KOLTI-603258 format. One record per residue: residue number from 0; residue in three letters; x, y, z of N, C-alpha, C, CB in turn. Coordinates in steps of 0.1 Angstrom, whole numbers, plus 2048, in hexadecimal, padded with zeros to 3 digits. Each point is the difference from the previous one (the first is absolute). Glycine has a CB too. Layout:
BEGIN
[vokol NUM "ALA" [X Y Z] [X Y Z] [X Y Z] [X Y Z]] ...
***
This chain:
BEGIN
[vokol 0 "MET" [41B 73F 217] [7F6 800 7F6] [805 807 7F3] [7EE 7FF 812]] [vokol 1 "MET" [810 7FC 7E3] [805 805 7F3] [7F7 80B 7FB] [80A 7EA 7FB]] [vokol 2 "ARG" [7FC 820 7FF] [7F9 80C 7FB] [7FB 7FC 7F2] [80E 810 80D]] [vokol 3 "LYS" [7E8 7F7 7EE] [7FA 7FD 7F3] [803 80B 7F5] [7EE 7F5 80D]] [vokol 4 "LYS" [81C 813 7F5] [804 80B 7F6] [803 7F9 7F3] [808 80F 812]] [vokol 5 "SER" [800 7E7 7EE] [804 7F8 7F4] [800 7F1 804] [80E 813 7F6]] [vokol 6 "THR" [7F5 7E5 801] [800 7F2 804] [80C 7FB 807] [7F3 7FC 7EC]] [vokol 7 "LYS" [817 80D 815] [80D 7FD 807] [802 80A 80B] [809 7F5 7EB]] [vokol 8 "THR" [7FE 806 820] [804 809 80B] [80F 7FD 803] [7E8 800 80A]] [vokol 9 "VAL" [81F 80A 7F9] [80F 7FF 803] [801 7FD 80E] [807 80F 7ED]] [vokol 10 "TYR" [800 7E6 816] [803 7FC 80E] [80F 800 803] [7EC 7F2 800]] [vokol 11 "ARG" [817 810 80D] [80E 7FF 805] [800 7F5 80A] [806 819 7FB]] [vokol 12 "ILE" [801 7DC 803] [800 7F5 80A] [80E 7FE 805] [7ED 7F5 7F4]] [vokol 13 "VAL" [815 80B 819] [80D 7FF 806] [801 7F3 808] [802 819 801]] [vokol 14 "ALA" [808 7DF 7FD] [803 7F4 808] [80E 800 806] [7F0 7F3 7F0]] [vokol 15 "ARG" [812 807 81B] [80D 7FF 806] [808 7F6 7F9] [7F7 806 816]] [vokol 16 "SER" [816 7FD 7E8] [80A 7F8 7F9] [802 806 7F2] [7F9 7EB 80D]] [vokol 17 "GLU" [813 814 7EE] [804 805 7F3] [800 7F4 7F6] [80D 813 80A]] [vokol 18 "LEU" [7EA 7ED 7ED] [800 7F5 7F5] [809 804 7F5] [7E8 7FA 806]] [vokol 19 "SER" [81E 7FC 7F4] [809 803 7F5] [7F8 802 7F4] [812 7F1 80A]] [vokol 20 "LYS" [7F4 815 7EB] [7F9 803 7F4] [7F9 7F4 7F9] [810 813 7FD]] [vokol 21 "ARG" [7F6 7E1 806] [7FA 7F4 7F9] [7F2 7FE 804] [817 7F6 7FF]] [vokol 22 "TYR" [7E5 80F 80D] [7F2 7FF 804] [7F6 80A 7FA] [809 7F7 815]] [vokol 23 "ALA" [7FC 812 7E3] [7F7 80A 7FA] [7F6 7FA 7F7] [813 810 801]] [vokol 24 "ALA" [7F0 7E4 7F9] [7F7 7F9 7F7] [7F3 7FC 808] [813 7F9 7F1]] [vokol 25 "ALA" [7EF 804 81C] [7F5 7FC 808] [7F6 80B 802] [80F 7F0 80C]] [vokol 26 "PHE" [7F5 81C 7F2] [7F8 80C 802] [7FE 808 7F3] [807 801 818]] [vokol 27 "GLU" [7F7 7F8 7DD] [7FF 806 7F3] [7F7 80C 800] [804 7E9 7F6]] [vokol 28 "GLY" [801 822 803] [7F9 80C 7FF] [802 80A 80C] [7F0 7F3 7F3]] [vokol 29 "MET" [817 808 817] [803 809 80C] [80F 804 7FF] [7EE 7F4 80E]] [vokol 30 "LYS" [814 818 7F6] [80D 806 802] [805 7FA 80D] [7FC 815 7F2]] [vokol 31 "MET" [810 7E5 80E] [806 7FA 80C] [80C 808 804] [7F6 7E9 7FB]] [vokol 32 "GLU" [80B 81C 811] [80C 807 806] [803 7F9 80D] [7FA 816 7F5]] [vokol 33 "THR" [813 7E9 80E] [804 7FB 80D] [809 80A 807] [7FF 7E8 7F7]] [vokol 34 "THR" [7FE 81A 815] [808 80A 808] [7FE 7FE 80F] [7FE 810 7ED]] [vokol 35 "ASP" [80D 7F2 81A] [7FF 7FF 80F] [7F9 7F4 805] [801 818 801]] [vokol 36 "GLY" [802 7DC 7F9] [7FA 7F4 805] [7F1 7FE 7FC] [810 801 813]] [vokol 37 "GLN" [7EB 806 7E4] [7F2 7FF 7FB] [800 7FF 7F1] [7F8 80E 814]] [vokol 38 "THR" [7FD 7EC 7E8] [7FC 800 7F1] [7F4 808 7FF] [80A 7E9 7FC]] [vokol 39 "ILE" [7F6 820 7FA] [7F5 809 7FE] [7FB 7FD 7F1] [809 812 810]] [vokol 40 "LEU" [7EA 7EB 7EF] [7FA 7FD 7F4] [7F6 80C 7FD] [802 7E7 802]] [vokol 41 "THR" [7FF 81F 7F2] [7F7 80B 7FD] [7FA 7FD 7F2] [80D 810 80E]] [vokol 42 "GLY" [7E6 7F1 7F0] [7FB 7FD 7F3] [7F1 800 800] [814 7F4 7FA]] [vokol 43 "GLU" [7E6 80A 7FA] [7F2 800 7FE] [7FA 7F2 804] [802 812 7EE]] [vokol 44 "ILE" [7F3 7EF 819] [7F9 7F4 804] [7F2 801 7FA] [80D 7FD 816]] [vokol 45 "VAL" [7EF 7F9 7E2] [7F4 802 7F8] [7F3 7FC 808] [80D 7FA 7EC]] [vokol 46 "ASP" [7F4 7FD 81E] [7F5 7FD 809] [805 7F9 80C] [7F1 7FE 7EC]] [vokol 47 "GLN" [805 7FF 81D] [804 7F9 80D] [807 7F2 7FE] [7EE 80D 80B]] [vokol 48 "PRO" [80D 7EB 7EC] [807 7F3 7FE] [80E 802 7FB] [7EA 7F6 7FA]] [vokol 49 "HIS" [819 814 7FE] [80E 804 7FD] [808 803 80C] [7F8 808 7E9]] [vokol 50 "LEU" [802 801 820] [807 804 80C] [803 7F3 809] [7F5 817 7FF]] [vokol 51 "PHE" [800 7E1 803] [802 7F4 808] [80A 7F7 7FB] [7E9 802 807]] [vokol 52 "GLY" [818 7FD 7EB] [80A 7F7 7FA] [80E 805 804] [7F1 7FB 7ED]] [vokol 53 "ILE" [812 812 812] [80D 805 804] [803 7FE 80F] [7FD 812 7EE]] [vokol 54 "LEU" [7F9 7F0 81A] [802 7FE 80E] [802 7F1 803] [7F1 813 805]] [vokol 55 "ASP" [809 7E4 7F4] [802 7F2 801] [80F 7FC 7FD] [7E8 7FB 7FB]] [vokol 56 "ARG" [81D 80C 7FA] [80E 7FD 7FC] [809 805 80B] [7FA 802 7E8]] [vokol 57 "ILE" [804 809 81E] [808 805 80B] [800 7F6 80B] [7FB 818 7FA]] [vokol 58 "ASN" [7F9 7E3 80A] [7FF 7F7 80A] [807 7F3 7FD] [7EA 80A 806]] [vokol 59 "GLY" [814 7F1 7ED] [807 7F4 7FC] [80F 800 800] [7EC 7FD 7F2]] [vokol 60 "LEU" [819 80F 80D] [80F 802 801] [805 801 80E] [7FF 80B 7EA]] [vokol 61 "GLY" [7F7 7F5 820] [803 801 80E] [804 80E 805] [808 7E9 7FE]] [vokol 62 "LEU" [7F4 821 7FA] [803 80E 804] [7F5 805 809] [80C 804 7EA]] [vokol 63 "GLU" [7F9 805 81F] [7F7 807 809] [7FA 80C 7F9] [80D 7F8 815]] [vokol 64 "LEU" [7E6 809 7EA] [7FA 80C 7FA] [800 80B 80A] [7F1 7F1 7F1]] [vokol 65 "LEU" [814 81B 80A] [801 80C 809] [7F5 80A 7FD] [819 7FC 801]] [vokol 66 "SER" [7E4 806 7F2] [7F5 809 7FD] [7FB 7FE 7F2] [80A 811 810]] [vokol 67 "VAL" [7E9 7F3 7EF] [7F9 800 7F3] [7F9 80E 7FF] [7FD 7E6 7FF]] [vokol 68 "GLU" [807 822 7F7] [7FB 80D 7FF] [7FB 804 7F2] [810 806 813]] [vokol 69 "VAL" [7E4 800 7EC] [7FC 805 7F4] [806 80E 7FE] [7EA 7F3 801]] [vokol 70 "LEU" [81D 80F 7F4] [806 80D 7FE] [7F5 80A 7FB] [816 7F5 7FB]] [vokol 71 "PRO" [7EB 818 80A] [7F6 80A 7FC] [801 802 7F1] [802 80B 816]] [vokol 72 "ASP" [7F3 7FA 7E4] [800 802 7F1] [80B 809 7FB] [7E7 7FD 801]] [vokol 73 "ASP" [81D 80D 807] [80A 80A 7FC] [80E 7FA 801] [7F1 812 806]] [vokol 74 "ALA" [811 7E3 801] [80D 7FA 801] [805 7FA 7F3] [7FB 7FB 818]] [vokol 75 "TYR" [7FC 800 7E0] [803 7FA 7F3] [7F5 805 7F6] [80B 7EC 80B]] [vokol 76 "PRO" [7F7 820 7F0] [7F6 805 7F6] [800 7F7 7F5] [804 817 807]] [vokol 77 "ASN" [7F1 7E7 7F3] [7FE 7F6 7F5] [80B 800 7F5] [7E8 802 804]] [vokol 78 "GLY" [81B 809 7F7] [80A 800 7F5] [80E 7FC 804] [7F3 812 7F6]] [vokol 79 "GLU" [814 7F6 811] [80E 7FE 803] [802 7F4 80A] [804 818 7FC]] [vokol 80 "GLY" [7F3 7E7 80E] [801 7F6 80A] [7FF 7F2 7FA] [7F7 80F 811]] [vokol 81 "GLU" [800 7EF 7E6] [7FE 7F4 7F9] [80C 7FC 7F7] [7E7 804 800]] [vokol 82 "ARG" [81E 806 7F9] [80C 7FE 7F8] [80C 7FC 809] [7F8 810 7EF]] [vokol 83 "GLU" [809 7F7 81C] [80B 7FD 80A] [7FF 7F2 805] [801 818 806]] [vokol 84 "ILE" [7F4 7E3 7FE] [7FE 7F3 805] [803 7F6 7F5] [7EE 808 810]] [vokol 85 "ARG" [80D 7FA 7E4] [802 7F7 7F5] [80F 7FF 7FC] [7E9 805 7F8]] [vokol 86 "ALA" [81D 807 808] [80F 800 7FC] [808 7F8 80B] [7FD 817 7F4]] [vokol 87 "ALA" [7FF 7EB 819] [808 7F9 80A] [7FD 7F1 7FF] [7FE 814 80F]] [vokol 88 "TYR" [7F6 7E8 7EE] [7FD 7F2 7FE] [808 7FA 7F4] [7E9 804 80A]] [vokol 89 "GLU" [817 803 7EB] [807 7FB 7F4] [80F 7FF 804] [7EF 80A 7F0]] [vokol 90 "THR" [817 7FF 817] [80E 800 804] [802 7F4 809] [802 819 7FE]] [vokol 91 "GLN" [7F5 7E5 80C] [802 7F4 808] [7FF 7F3 7F9] [7F6 80D 812]] [vokol 92 "LYS" [800 7F2 7E5] [7FE 7F4 7F8] [80C 7FD 7F8] [7E8 805 7FF]] [vokol 93 "GLN" [81F 805 7FB] [80C 7FD 7F8] [80C 7FC 809] [7F7 810 7EF]] [vokol 94 "SER" [809 7F5 81D] [80C 7FE 809] [7FF 7F4 809] [804 818 7FF]] [vokol 95 "VAL" [7F0 7E1 801] [7FF 7F4 808] [809 7F5 7FC] [7E8 806 805]] [vokol 96 "ASP" [81F 7F4 804] [80A 7F6 7FD] [7FB 7F3 805] [813 810 801]] [vokol 97 "PHE" [7E9 7E7 7F6] [7FB 7F3 805] [80A 7F5 801] [7EB 806 7F5]] [vokol 98 "ALA" [822 7FD 809] [80A 7F6 800] [804 7FD 80F] [809 809 7EB]] 
***
């Protein structure tokens, strides 16, 4: 269930398999990391349809969903955490190779 503190909640979604950076565009606005055979998506989710859309993309790529977790408020304080997520997203967006 989503919290009502603000209109956005930060989620951490983990799927089995390491996606290449070219798939980052499918998860726009989410920070994507790959490690130890897993893809970890972290970012702000505005509402449940947004969350279900991301989960549908994971399913559409044939990935096994391992976990969906709401991060505590103190894990990403509004100021710095938001900037960190946005900076990571901008870096990913610039480095995605569609060739």
